[in-house]
C-alpha positions in Angstrom: -21.6 48.3 -43.3 -20.6 44.7 -42.3 -18.1 42.3 -40.6 -15.6 40.5 -42.9 -13.1 37.6 -42.1 -10.9 35.5 -44.3 -7.8 33.2 -44.3 -5.0 32.3 -46.8 -3.0 29.0 -46.1 0.4 29.3 -47.5 2.1 26.9 -50.2 4.3 25.3 -47.5 1.3 24.8 -45.1 -0.7 21.6 -44.6 -3.7 23.7 -43.2 -6.9 23.5 -45.0 -9.5 26.2 -44.6 -13.0 24.7 -44.1 -16.5 26.0 -43.5 -16.5 25.6 -39.8 -13.3 27.4 -39.3 -14.5 30.6 -41.2 -18.2 30.3 -39.7 -16.7 30.3 -36.2 -14.9 33.5 -36.6 -17.4 35.0 -38.8 -20.3 34.7 -36.4 -18.5 36.5 -33.6 -19.6 39.4 -35.5 -23.4 38.9 -35.9 -23.8 42.5 -34.4 -21.9 44.0 -37.3 -24.2 42.2 -39.9 -27.5 40.8 -38.6 -29.2 40.8 -41.9 -27.4 37.8 -43.3 -24.1 35.9 -43.7 -22.1 34.6 -46.5 -19.2 32.1 -46.9 -16.9 31.1 -49.8 -14.1 28.4 -49.8 -11.7 27.8 -52.6 -11.8 24.4 -54.3 -8.3 23.7 -53.0 -9.2 24.8 -49.5 -6.4 27.3 -49.3 -8.6 30.4 -49.2 -11.7 31.1 -47.4 -13.9 34.3 -46.9 -16.8 35.1 -44.7 -19.2 38.1 -44.3 -21.9 39.3 -42.1 -24.2 41.8 -43.8 -25.8 45.0 -42.6 -27.8 46.0 -45.6 -27.4 49.7 -46.5 -26.9 50.1 -50.2 -28.7 47.6 -52.8 -30.7 45.5 -50.4 -31.1 42.7 -52.8 -29.8 39.1 -52.5 -27.7 39.8 -55.6 -25.5 42.2 -53.5 -24.7 39.6 -51.0 -21.1 38.8 -50.1 -18.6 37.2 -50.5 -19.1 38.3 -54.2 -17.3 37.4 -57.2 -16.8 39.0 -60.7 -18.2 37.2 -63.7 -15.5 34.6 -64.3 -14.8 33.8 -60.6 -11.3 34.9 -60.7 -11.8 37.7 -58.1 -13.6 37.3 -54.8 -14.4 40.1 -52.3 -15.6 40.8 -48.7 -15.9 44.5 -48.0 -17.0 46.4 -45.0 -17.9 50.2 -45.6 -19.5 52.4 -48.2 -18.1 54.0 -51.5 -20.1 57.1 -51.8 -19.4 57.9 -55.4 -20.0 54.2 -56.5 -22.5 55.2 -59.0 -20.2 57.5 -60.8 -17.4 55.0 -61.1 -19.9 52.4 -62.3 -21.0 54.7 -65.1 -17.3 55.2 -66.0 -16.7 51.4 -66.2 -19.9 50.9 -68.3 -18.7 53.4 -70.6 -15.4 51.5 -71.0 -17.2 48.4 -71.5 -16.2 44.7 -71.1 -17.7 44.2 -67.7 -20.8 41.9 -66.8 -23.0 43.4 -64.0 -25.3 41.3 -61.9 -26.5 44.0 -59.5 -28.4 47.3 -60.0 -26.3 49.5 -57.8 -23.9 47.5 -55.5 -20.9 49.4 -54.5 -19.3 46.1 -53.7 -19.8 44.9 -57.2 -18.3 48.1 -58.5 -15.1 47.5 -56.4 -14.7 44.2 -58.2 -15.0 45.6 -61.7 -12.7 48.6 -60.7 -10.1 46.3 -59.6 -10.5 44.4 -62.8 -10.0 47.5 -64.9 -7.3 49.3 -62.9 -5.9 46.9 -60.4 -4.9 48.3 -56.9 -4.7 51.9 -58.4 -8.7 51.8 -58.3 -8.5 52.8 -54.8 -7.6 56.3 -55.7 -11.1 56.7 -57.4 -12.9 55.7 -54.2 -14.6 58.2 -52.1 -15.6 56.7 -48.8 -14.7 54.3 -45.9 -13.7 50.7 -46.6 -11.9 47.7 -45.3 -11.5 45.2 -48.1 -10.3 41.6 -48.4 -9.8 40.5 -51.9 -8.6 37.5 -53.4 -7.0 37.5 -57.0 -7.0 33.8 -58.1 -5.4 34.7 -61.3 -2.3 35.8 -59.6 -2.7 33.9 -56.3 -2.6 37.2 -54.3 -4.7 38.3 -51.1 -5.1 42.0 -50.8 -6.0 43.7 -47.6 -6.9 47.4 -47.9 -8.0 50.2 -45.3 -9.6 53.6 -46.1 -7.4 56.7 -46.1 -8.6 58.1 -42.7 -9.0 54.6 -41.1 -12.6 54.9 -40.4 -13.0 51.0 -40.8 -10.7 48.7 -38.8 -8.8 45.6 -40.4 -6.9 43.3 -38.2 -4.7 40.4 -39.2 -2.6 37.7 -37.9 0.1 35.5 -39.4 0.9 32.2 -37.7 1.1 28.3 -38.3 1.4 28.8 -42.0 -1.5 31.0 -42.5 -2.7 34.7 -42.5 -6.1 35.4 -41.1 -7.9 38.8 -41.0 -11.2 40.2 -39.8 -13.1 43.3 -38.9 -12.6 42.6 -35.1 -10.0 40.9 -33.1 -12.6 38.7 -31.3 -13.0 36.8 -34.6 -9.3 36.2 -34.9 -9.3 34.7 -31.3 -11.5 31.9 -32.5 -8.8 30.5 -34.5 -7.5 27.7 -32.3 -3.9 28.5 -33.2 -4.1 32.2 -32.1 -2.3 32.8 -28.9 -3.5 35.2 -26.3 -0.4 37.2 -25.0 0.0 40.7 -24.0 2.0 42.9 -26.4 4.1 44.6 -23.4 5.4 47.4 -25.7 1.9 48.2 -26.9 0.8 48.3 -23.3 3.5 50.8 -22.6 2.2 53.0 -25.4 -1.4 52.5 -24.2 -0.5 54.4 -21.0 0.3 57.4 -23.1 -2.1 57.3 -26.0 -5.1 55.3 -24.5 -4.7 53.0 -27.5 -2.1 50.8 -29.3 -0.3 52.6 -32.1 -0.6 50.8 -35.5 0.3 48.2 -36.7 0.4 46.9 -33.0 -2.4 45.9 -31.0 -2.5 44.8 -27.3 -2.4 41.2 -28.5 1.2 39.9 -29.4 0.9 38.7 -32.9 -2.3 40.4 -34.0 -1.7 43.5 -36.0 -4.0 46.3 -37.4 -3.5 47.6 -41.0 -2.6 51.4 -40.7 -5.0 53.8 -42.3 -4.5 54.6 -46.0 -2.5 51.3 -46.5 -2.9 48.1 -48.4 -1.2 44.8 -47.7 -0.5 42.2 -50.5 0.1 38.7 -49.5 1.3 36.0 -51.9 0.7 32.2 -51.6 4.5 31.8 -50.4 3.9 34.1 -47.5 5.7 37.1 -49.1 4.1 40.4 -47.9 4.4 43.9 -49.3 2.7 46.8 -47.6 2.3 50.4 -48.9 0.8 53.5 -48.0 -1.2 54.7 -50.9 -2.3 58.3 -49.8 -1.0 61.0 -47.6 -3.2 64.0 -46.7 -0.3 66.4 -47.6 0.3 64.8 -51.1 -2.7 66.7 -52.4 -3.1 69.6 -50.2 -2.6 72.7 -52.2 -1.8 76.0 -50.2 -4.6 78.6 -50.0 -2.3 81.3 -48.8 -3.4 83.4 -51.8 -7.0 83.2 -51.1 -8.9 85.6 -48.8 -10.9 84.6 -45.8 -14.1 84.9 -47.4 -12.9 82.7 -50.3 -11.6 80.0 -48.0 -14.9 80.1 -46.0 -16.8 79.7 -48.9 -14.8 76.7 -50.2 -15.2 75.0 -46.7 -18.9 75.3 -46.9 -19.2 74.1 -50.4 -16.9 71.1 -49.9 -18.6 70.2 -46.5 -22.1 70.5 -48.3 -20.7 67.9 -50.8 -19.5 65.7 -48.2 -22.7 65.6 -46.2 -24.7 65.1 -49.3 -22.7 62.1 -50.3 -23.1 60.6 -46.8 -26.8 60.7 -47.2 -26.7 58.0 -49.9 -28.5 55.1 -48.6 -31.3 52.7 -49.2 -32.2 52.6 -45.4 -33.0 55.5 -43.0 -30.2 58.0 -41.9 -30.0 60.3 -39.0 -27.5 62.6 -37.3 -26.0 62.6 -33.7 -26.6 65.9 -32.3 -24.6 67.2 -29.3 -25.5 70.8 -29.6 -21.9 71.8 -30.6 -20.7 73.5 -33.9 -19.7 70.2 -35.6 -22.8 68.2 -35.3 -25.1 71.3 -35.5 -23.6 71.9 -38.8 -24.1 68.4 -39.9 -27.7 68.6 -38.9 -28.2 71.8 -40.7 -26.6 70.8 -43.9 -28.1 67.4 -43.8 -31.6 68.8 -43.6 -31.2 71.0 -46.7 -33.4 69.7 -49.5 -35.1 67.2 -47.3 -38.8 66.6 -47.7 -39.1 64.5 -44.5 -38.0 65.3 -41.0 -34.4 64.4 -40.2 -34.1 62.3 -36.9 -31.5 63.6 -34.6 -30.1 61.8 -31.3 -28.7 63.4 -28.1 -27.2 62.1 -24.9 -27.1 63.7 -21.4 -26.8 62.7 -17.8 -29.2 62.7 -15.0 -27.9 65.3 -12.3 -25.5 68.1 -12.3 -21.8 67.6 -12.7 -18.9 70.2 -12.7 -16.8 68.3 -15.2 -19.6 68.0 -17.8 -22.6 70.0 -18.5 -25.5 68.7 -20.5 -25.8 70.2 -23.8 -29.4 69.2 -24.4 -30.7 72.9 -24.4 -28.5 73.5 -27.6 -29.3 70.3 -29.2 -32.9 70.8 -28.8 -32.6 74.4 -30.4 -30.8 73.1 -33.4 -33.4 70.2 -33.8 -36.1 72.8 -33.7 -34.3 75.0 -36.0 -34.1 72.3 -38.7 -37.5 70.8 -37.9 -36.0 67.5 -36.8 -37.7 64.5 -35.1 -35.6 64.7 -32.0 -34.7 61.9 -29.5 -32.7 62.2 -26.4 -31.6 60.0 -23.4 -30.3 60.5 -19.9 -27.7 58.1 -18.5 -26.6 57.3 -15.0 -23.7 55.9 -13.1 -25.8 52.7 -12.9 -26.2 52.5 -16.7 -22.3 52.7 -17.0 -21.7 50.0 -14.4 -24.2 47.7 -16.1 -22.5 48.4 -19.6 -19.1 47.6 -18.6 -19.0 43.9 -19.6 -20.5 44.6 -22.9 -18.2 47.6 -23.4 -15.1 45.3 -23.0 -16.5 42.8 -25.2 -17.1 45.2 -28.0 -13.7 47.1 -27.6 -11.7 44.0 -28.3 -8.6 45.8 -27.0 -8.6 48.8 -24.6 -10.1 52.1 -25.8 -9.2 54.2 -22.9 -11.6 57.0 -23.7 -14.7 56.7 -21.4 -16.8 58.4 -24.2 -17.4 54.8 -25.6 -20.1 54.8 -23.0 -22.4 57.6 -24.4 -21.5 56.6 -28.0 -23.0 53.1 -27.5 -26.1 54.6 -26.0 -26.7 57.2 -28.6 -26.1 54.6 -31.3 -28.7 52.4 -29.4 -31.1 55.3 -29.3 -30.8 55.7 -33.0 -31.2 52.1 -33.8 -34.2 51.9 -31.6 -35.9 54.6 -33.4 -35.6 52.9 -36.9 -32.4 54.5 -38.1 -29.5 52.3 -39.7 -27.0 55.0 -40.5 -26.0 58.1 -38.7 -23.7 61.1 -39.4 -21.4 62.6 -36.7 -18.8 65.3 -36.3 -15.6 63.6 -35.8 -12.5 65.3 -37.2 -13.5 68.9 -37.2 -11.5 69.7 -34.1 -8.4 68.2 -35.4 -8.7 69.9 -38.9 -9.5 73.5 -37.5 -7.9 73.6 -34.1 -11.0 73.0 -31.8 -9.3 71.7 -28.7 -8.5 74.2 -25.8 -5.6 72.1 -24.8 -4.0 72.8 -28.2 -3.6 76.3 -27.5 -1.4 75.2 -24.6 0.8 73.1 -26.6 1.2 75.6 -29.4 2.4 78.2 -26.9 4.9 75.7 -25.3 6.2 74.7 -28.6 6.8 78.4 -29.5 8.7 78.8 -26.3 10.8 75.8 -27.1 11.8 77.4 -30.4 13.4 80.2 -28.6 17.3 80.2 -28.9 17.8 79.0 -25.1 21.1 76.9 -24.7 20.3 73.2 -23.8 22.4 73.5 -20.7 20.2 76.1 -19.4 16.9 74.3 -20.3 18.4 71.3 -18.4 19.3 73.5 -15.4 15.8 74.7 -15.4 14.4 71.1 -15.6 16.6 70.3 -12.7 15.5 73.1 -10.5 11.7 72.5 -11.3 12.2 68.9 -10.4 13.5 69.8 -7.0 10.4 72.1 -6.4 7.8 70.2 -8.3 6.5 66.8 -9.3 8.5 65.5 -12.1 5.7 63.0 -13.0 3.5 66.1 -14.3 3.0 66.6 -17.9 4.4 70.0 -17.7 7.7 68.4 -16.9 7.3 65.9 -19.6 6.9 68.6 -22.2 9.9 70.4 -21.0 11.9 67.3 -21.4 10.6 66.9 -25.0 11.8 70.5 -25.7 15.1 69.6 -24.3 15.4 66.7 -26.5 14.4 68.6 -29.6 11.2 66.7 -29.9 7.8 68.3 -30.6 5.9 69.1 -27.5 2.6 67.6 -28.9 2.6 63.9 -29.0 -1.2 63.7 -29.6 -4.6 64.7 -28.3 -4.5 61.7 -26.0 -1.3 62.3 -23.9 -2.2 61.0 -20.4 0.7 59.4 -18.5 4.1 61.0 -18.8 7.3 58.9 -19.2 8.1 59.6 -15.6 4.7 58.5 -14.4 4.9 55.1 -16.4 8.4 54.3 -15.3 7.5 54.9 -11.6 4.2 52.7 -11.9 5.9 49.8 -13.8 7.2 46.6 -11.9 10.8 46.2 -11.6 10.8 43.7 -14.5 9.0 46.2 -16.8 11.1 49.3 -15.6 14.2 47.2 -16.7 12.7 46.1 -19.9 11.7 49.7 -20.9 14.6 51.6 -19.3 15.7 53.2 -22.6 12.3 53.2 -24.3 9.8 56.0 -24.6 6.5 56.4 -26.5 8.4 58.9 -28.8 9.0 55.7 -31.0 5.5 55.6 -32.7 5.3 59.3 -32.9 8.8 59.6 -34.4 7.6 57.8 -37.5 4.8 60.1 -38.2 7.0 63.1 -37.5 9.5 62.0 -40.0 6.9 61.5 -42.6 5.5 65.0 -41.9 8.9 66.8 -41.9 9.4 65.2 -45.5 6.0 66.1 -46.9 5.1 69.4 -45.2 5.3 72.6 -47.4 3.9 74.6 -44.6 5.9 73.3 -41.7 3.8 75.0 -38.9 3.1 73.7 -35.5 -0.5 73.5 -35.9 -0.2 71.5 -39.1 1.9 69.1 -37.2 -0.6 68.7 -34.4 -3.3 68.0 -37.1 -1.2 65.7 -39.1 -0.4 63.6 -36.0 -3.8 63.2 -34.7 -5.3 62.6 -38.2 -2.7 59.7 -38.6 -2.9 58.4 -34.9 -5.4 59.3 -32.5 -8.4 59.5 -34.8 -8.0 56.2 -36.6 -6.8 54.2 -33.7 -8.9 55.8 -30.9 -11.7 58.1 -31.7 -12.9 56.4 -34.9 -12.5 53.1 -33.2 -14.7 54.0 -30.2 -17.4 55.0 -32.8 -17.0 51.9 -35.0 -17.0 49.4 -32.1 -19.9 51.0 -30.2 -22.0 51.9 -33.2 -21.5 48.5 -34.8 -22.2 46.9 -31.4 -25.9 47.8 -32.2 -25.8 47.3 -35.8 -25.6 51.0 -36.7 -23.3 52.5 -39.4 -21.6 55.7 -38.4 -20.3 58.2 -41.2 -18.0 61.2 -40.7 -18.7 64.1 -43.2 -15.5 66.2 -41.7 -13.2 63.2 -42.6 -14.0 63.0 -46.4 -10.6 63.0 -47.8 -11.3 65.7 -50.2 -12.4 67.9 -47.5 -9.3 67.0 -45.3 -6.9 67.8 -48.3 -8.7 71.3 -48.5 -8.2 71.9 -44.8 -4.6 70.8 -44.9 -4.0 73.8 -47.2 -5.5 76.6 -45.1 -2.7 78.7 -43.5 -2.4 78.4 -39.7 -3.0 82.0 -39.0 -6.6 81.8 -39.9 -7.5 78.5 -38.5 -7.2 80.2 -35.2 -7.0 83.8 -34.8 -6.6 86.2 -31.7 -7.1 83.1 -29.6 -10.5 82.1 -31.3 -10.5 78.3 -31.9 -11.9 77.1 -35.2 -11.9 80.7 -36.4 -12.3 80.0 -40.2 -14.8 77.1 -39.7 -17.0 79.3 -37.6 -16.7 82.0 -40.3 -17.8 79.4 -42.9 -20.9 78.2 -41.0 -22.1 81.6 -39.8 -25.6 81.9 -41.1 -25.9 78.1 -41.5 -26.3 77.7 -37.7 -27.2 80.4 -35.0 -24.4 82.5 -33.6 -25.4 81.4 -30.0 -24.0 77.9 -30.9 -21.0 79.2 -32.8 -19.9 81.6 -30.0 -20.6 79.5 -26.9 -17.5 78.1 -25.2 -16.1 74.8 -26.5 -17.6 71.6 -24.7 -16.5 68.1 -25.8 -18.6 65.0 -25.8 -17.8 63.8 -22.4 -18.7 61.6 -19.4 -18.7 62.8 -15.7 -16.5 59.9 -15.0 -14.3 61.9 -12.5 -17.2 62.6 -10.2 -18.3 58.8 -10.4 -14.8 57.7 -9.6 -15.2 59.4 -6.3 -18.3 57.7 -5.6 -19.5 54.2 -6.3 -17.4 53.5 -9.4 -14.2 54.4 -7.6 -14.5 51.5 -5.0 -15.0 49.1 -7.8 -12.0 50.5 -9.7 -9.6 50.2 -6.8 -10.7 46.6 -6.2 -10.0 45.6 -9.7 -6.7 47.4 -10.0 -5.5 46.0 -6.6 -6.5 42.4 -7.7 -4.8 42.9 -11.0 -1.5 44.1 -9.4 -1.6 41.0 -7.1 -1.9 38.6 -10.0 0.6 40.1 -12.5 4.0 41.9 -12.6 3.3 44.7 -14.9 2.8 47.5 -12.3 4.5 48.1 -8.9 1.7 47.4 -6.3 2.7 49.9 -3.8 3.4 52.7 -6.2 0.0 52.0 -8.0 -1.8 52.1 -4.6 -0.1 55.3 -3.6 -0.9 56.8 -7.0 -4.6 55.9 -6.9 -5.0 56.9 -3.2 -3.3 60.4 -3.7 -3.5 62.1 -7.0 -4.2 59.4 -9.4 -7.9 58.3 -8.8 -9.3 60.7 -11.3 -7.1 59.1 -14.0 -7.6 55.5 -13.0 -10.3 54.9 -15.6 -7.6 54.4 -18.3 -5.8 51.7 -16.1 -9.3 50.2 -15.1 -10.2 49.7 -18.9 -6.8 47.9 -19.3 -7.4 45.7 -16.4 -10.9 44.6 -17.3 -9.6 43.9 -20.9 -6.8 41.8 -19.5 -9.1 39.9 -17.2 -11.4 39.0 -20.1 -9.0 38.4 -23.0 -5.7 37.1 -21.4 -6.4 35.9 -17.9 -9.6 33.9 -18.5 
């Protein structure tokens, strides 16, 4: 796990890439790679690559990056892990013709795989990766992001060059990079708590979408392609029995967990006490001769919005014989952490779970662990969110043959008696417009709410604009590829292509790498995802039971008490804190922001926060703090 950076000056540019230019960008990311830094500049100063190393696999100096092949025609910087690298290396050695300088570096395997198969080599990789690869023989730069988007990769094209990095803060060290708000992305952020790829909150800075590569020629020509889709290789399991499917799930998950134990440094498990992390811990401990280290976070005090799960985490830790560690957090911890959180986020990540993720990562690192497994993805694959049941129900109602004029009449009457800014009205509006009700697991501010809160200038600019735009592209791809065109499959497909890579996985990457910890996600192994996408909707959830088939698969692996208890997400009691000390700070910062900018209507924002909106003001507060640090300063 590392931090990567690079630049390519186009043929028509007078710009030269020098050591100081790359070093300034590279060393903004020392937290991603505290074990060393590397640098390579081409002889014509048209190309430069930089690397910060967190040593995980092959700790020798021979595995340092940037790394080249035997004749220096290929140079690579790589962030991530290829879990099946040894298997691919054996295949390449059997073919012959490759000169190896390391014993088992997955970075070197990528170089020789690219030599052998070109860009198609990525179809062999099982892992998480962000890759920058310079092919000197063809004068082409390749940028590649893994299938699920576990690892980030940002780039910017300006002043006759393209610059890329693992983090935006590195790109901001380029003196030619402007700091301007992307207003369309900000509009979408209010809905999704993140900017949809390829946009970021910075105008001119983009992120490569998951499962995509970008090829850049020296004349500035770009070609982008999506090389994988979870539906392309998903085989229907409709002819399989429940027991057969449950056995397939457990077998594939065992393989995924085992692959993610591969490391030359200590590996542990984040343990919340829910089904996903408990299954991780139980499967991880199988075959181990030493105690697995597990890590949990809770909060001091009692809160109605979040109940500590430490009892269940301790129960699983005891069951698997783990060396268990836990930490209790307070509102004071959050307040003191905010500057560091904004620094690490790079662009707003509206989910307050960034806070506990950082501290559980730090807890692991402080106890000698460099890699941790966690349970992201299981809820999306197996319908684990209670809110999904509501969306499923509303979508099915929307499918009834009710004339549009009648739906519109209901909407009009409801608007008279109710609050049109409410999400219930938003979802009714989507039904009337023949759009899917579900726009993602993060769906915070309705179109009515956003329009009401925006300034006059922004209202005019986005008058005929909605956040259906980024969802529509994913929906079109789904409709084209889906064999089982079910509502639940759409919900999974959308979140795996949007909310997970750009929100949930980024909160993990940014916070864990903030303390130099690598995070691995067994439930998002692409083979496991393909398997899950072939499972019929009727057995993913049955009789109102969320995660029905996953629960069946792991029954006996973890206790029934864990499986059958009510769902509780990994959360933060931020609502209670907003009505205490945190709330005053939030109000002050938002008021100051409205006075200095023309993005929001000051009166409407004040009214919103003072009446019904304080509980949701965290999302705006996160955006405001980001703007203050990155745009205003």
